[in-house]
C-alpha positions as CSV (number, residue, x, y, z in Angstrom):
1,X,103.8,192.6,-19.5
2,X,103.7,193.6,-23.1
3,X,103.3,190.7,-25.3
4,X,105.8,190.5,-28.3
5,X,105.7,187.0,-29.3
6,X,103.2,183.9,-28.5
7,X,103.7,180.2,-29.5
8,X,101.6,176.8,-28.8
9,X,103.6,173.6,-28.4
10,X,103.0,171.3,-30.9
11,X,100.6,169.1,-29.0
12,X,98.7,172.6,-28.0
13,X,99.0,171.7,-24.5
14,X,101.5,174.7,-23.5
15,X,101.5,178.6,-24.3
16,X,104.4,180.4,-24.3
17,X,104.8,184.0,-24.2
18,X,107.7,186.7,-24.0
19,X,107.6,190.3,-23.9
20,X,109.8,193.5,-23.5
21,X,112.1,193.9,-20.5
22,X,112.8,190.3,-20.7
23,X,109.7,188.6,-19.1
24,X,107.9,185.4,-20.2
25,X,105.9,182.5,-19.2
26,X,104.7,179.2,-19.9
27,X,100.9,178.4,-19.3
28,X,98.7,175.3,-19.4
29,X,96.5,176.1,-22.6
30,X,93.7,174.2,-21.1
31,X,93.6,175.4,-17.5
32,X,95.1,179.0,-18.4
33,X,97.2,178.3,-15.1
34,X,100.7,179.6,-15.2
35,X,103.3,176.5,-15.4
36,X,106.4,178.5,-15.2
37,X,107.9,182.0,-15.2
38,X,110.8,182.6,-17.7
39,X,113.5,185.0,-16.2
40,X,116.7,186.2,-18.0
41,X,115.3,186.6,-21.4
42,X,116.7,188.9,-24.1
43,X,115.5,192.4,-23.2
44,X,114.1,192.5,-26.9
45,X,112.5,189.1,-27.0
46,X,110.1,188.9,-29.7
47,X,110.3,185.4,-31.3
48,X,109.3,182.3,-29.6
49,X,109.1,178.8,-30.6
50,X,108.8,175.5,-28.9
51,X,111.0,172.5,-30.0
52,X,108.9,169.5,-31.8
53,X,109.2,167.7,-28.9
54,X,108.1,170.4,-26.5
55,X,110.8,170.1,-24.0
56,X,112.8,173.2,-25.4
57,X,111.8,176.8,-25.9
58,X,113.6,178.9,-28.3
59,X,113.5,182.7,-27.5
60,X,115.0,185.0,-30.2
61,X,115.5,188.8,-29.4
62,X,115.6,191.6,-32.1
63,X,119.6,192.1,-31.0
64,X,120.4,188.4,-32.2
65,X,120.2,186.9,-28.5
66,X,119.2,183.5,-28.8
67,X,118.1,181.6,-25.5
68,X,117.3,177.9,-25.3
69,X,115.4,177.0,-22.4
70,X,114.1,173.9,-20.7
71,X,110.4,173.8,-20.6
72,X,110.2,171.6,-17.3
73,X,112.5,174.0,-15.5
74,X,112.8,177.3,-17.2
75,X,116.6,176.9,-16.9
76,X,118.8,178.0,-19.9
77,X,120.2,175.3,-21.9
78,X,122.3,177.4,-24.3
79,X,122.6,180.9,-25.2
80,X,124.3,182.3,-28.4
81,X,124.1,185.2,-30.7
82,X,123.3,185.4,-34.5
83,X,124.1,188.0,-36.7
84,X,122.3,188.4,-40.3
85,X,124.1,187.3,-43.3
86,X,124.9,189.7,-46.0
């Protein structure tokens, strides 16, 4: 996987990585073991952030597609598109 974005959870217990082709994952930052594979991400995923409580992961593609995922399951909680404001 080509890594385009990385993020640590606020308590530094999890590390999320997203890359080209809609690939990604969440790892236990202390053990290095992969906790979750993320599927169906935007193909151009490049920005990734955890919510403050670490329960959700926000993934943004360069095409403006935003995915909100549950970190416990990797399931999609929401998807929407954003457009730049001129």
